[in-house]
VOPAGU-2260 file (C-alpha; in pm, 1 decimal, decimal comma):
REM VOPAGU-2260
SITE   aa  ch    i         X         Y         Z
SITE  MET   A    0   -9334,5    5467,2    1839,5
SITE  GLN   A    1   -9685,3    5513,8    1926,3
SITE  ASN   A    2   -9818,3    5609,5    2273,7
SITE  LYS   A    3  -10086,5    5393,4    2401,7
SITE  VAL   A    4  -10398,7    5574,8    2545,9
SITE  ARG   A    5  -10454,7    5429,9    2889,6
SITE  SER   A    6  -10764,6    5639,5    2993,8
SITE  VAL   A    7  -10979,1    5890,0    2839,8
SITE  ARG   A    8  -11172,8    6167,5    3025,5
SITE  VAL   A    9  -11511,0    6200,4    2903,8
SITE  PRO   A   10  -11716,8    6520,8    3019,8
SITE  PRO   A   11  -11999,7    6408,4    3248,6
SITE  GLU   A   12  -12251,2    6576,6    3012,6
SITE  ILE   A   13  -12182,4    6345,6    2727,1
SITE  GLU   A   14  -12105,5    6021,4    2922,1
SITE  THR   A   15  -12447,3    5892,2    2811,9
SITE  LEU   A   16  -12367,8    5909,4    2449,6
SITE  ASP   A   17  -12532,9    5636,7    2258,9
SITE  LEU   A   18  -12221,9    5489,0    2092,2
SITE  SER   A   19  -12413,5    5218,3    1910,0
SITE  ALA   A   20  -12598,2    5484,6    1727,3
SITE  LEU   A   21  -12302,4    5673,6    1650,4
SITE  ILE   A   22  -12130,9    5379,3    1506,8
SITE  LYS   A   23  -12444,6    5321,4    1283,0
SITE  GLU   A   24  -12441,1    5659,8    1148,0
SITE  CYS   A   25  -12060,8    5618,0    1060,7
SITE  ALA   A   26  -12133,9    5284,6     893,0
SITE  ARG   A   27  -12416,9    5448,7     675,4
SITE  HIS   A   28  -12176,4    5723,9     599,2
SITE  LEU   A   29  -11919,1    5462,4     481,6
SITE  ARG   A   30  -12188,5    5291,3     269,6
SITE  ASP   A   31  -12239,6    5629,5      94,3
SITE  LEU   A   32  -11879,9    5684,9      28,3
SITE  GLU   A   33  -11881,6    5342,3    -148,3
SITE  SER   A   34  -12183,4    5452,7    -333,9
SITE  ALA   A   35  -11989,1    5759,8    -444,9
SITE  SER   A   36  -11692,9    5556,6    -549,5
SITE  LEU   A   37  -11911,2    5349,0    -767,2
SITE  LEU   A   38  -12072,5    5655,4    -931,7
SITE  LYS   A   39  -11729,0    5803,0    -993,8
SITE  ALA   A   40  -11602,7    5487,1   -1140,3
SITE  GLN   A   41  -11905,6    5446,1   -1365,7
SITE  GLY   A   42  -11826,0    5799,5   -1508,3
SITE  ASN   A   43  -12046,0    6032,9   -1302,9
SITE  PRO   A   44  -11824,8    6237,9   -1088,5
SITE  GLU   A   45  -12068,9    6513,5   -1046,2
SITE  ALA   A   46  -12326,0    6291,4    -889,7
SITE  ALA   A   47  -12059,1    6142,5    -656,0
SITE  GLU   A   48  -11946,2    6471,8    -537,4
SITE  ALA   A   49  -12312,3    6578,8    -465,3
SITE  LEU   A   50  -12364,4    6272,5    -274,1
SITE  VAL   A   51  -12059,6    6307,5     -65,8
SITE  ARG   A   52  -12132,6    6678,1      15,6
SITE  ALA   A   53  -12488,8    6602,4     103,8
SITE  ARG   A   54  -12405,3    6304,2     316,7
SITE  GLN   A   55  -12119,8    6483,1     501,4
SITE  ALA   A   56  -12365,3    6743,3     608,3
SITE  ASP   A   57  -12624,9    6491,1     703,4
SITE  LEU   A   58  -12369,4    6298,8     906,5
SITE  GLY   A   59  -12252,8    6616,1    1088,5
SITE  GLN   A   60  -12614,8    6704,8    1189,5
SITE  ARG   A   61  -12702,4    6352,3    1309,8
SITE  VAL   A   62  -12377,1    6312,2    1513,2
SITE  GLY   A   63  -12440,7    6676,3    1647,8
SITE  ARG   A   64  -12779,9    6574,6    1750,3
SITE  LEU   A   65  -12654,5    6251,5    1933,2
SITE  VAL   A   66  -12407,1    6467,1    2134,7
SITE  TRP   A   67  -12663,9    6724,9    2206,2
SITE  GLU   A   68  -12928,0    6471,4    2334,9
SITE  ALA   A   69  -12646,2    6325,6    2560,2
SITE  GLY   A   70  -12555,4    6664,8    2704,4
SITE  LYS   A   71  -12928,5    6713,7    2748,4
SITE  ARG   A   72  -12955,7    6407,4    2946,8
SITE  GLY   A   73  -12644,8    6482,0    3134,3
SITE  GLN   A   74  -12785,8    6837,5    3251,2
SITE  GLU   A   75  -13121,0    6654,1    3338,4
SITE  ARG   A   76  -12930,5    6412,7    3578,2
SITE  LYS   A   77  -12761,0    6710,6    3779,0
């Protein structure tokens, strides 16, 4: 049986996180994964793997930047 989450505590530094931008980044990443799947299905697994590796690093940097900016805004409010 799964437990339901009733509330989540968010650190005050990141409560201003731009969730719509985060969702957009994840959507872009999903499109890249679909492209990699197509490349692999077309017989080019090396290109698919390279695309996935490059986009994962890019996603990490972009999400990290969003969290950093939210933390920066949270510090400015104090």
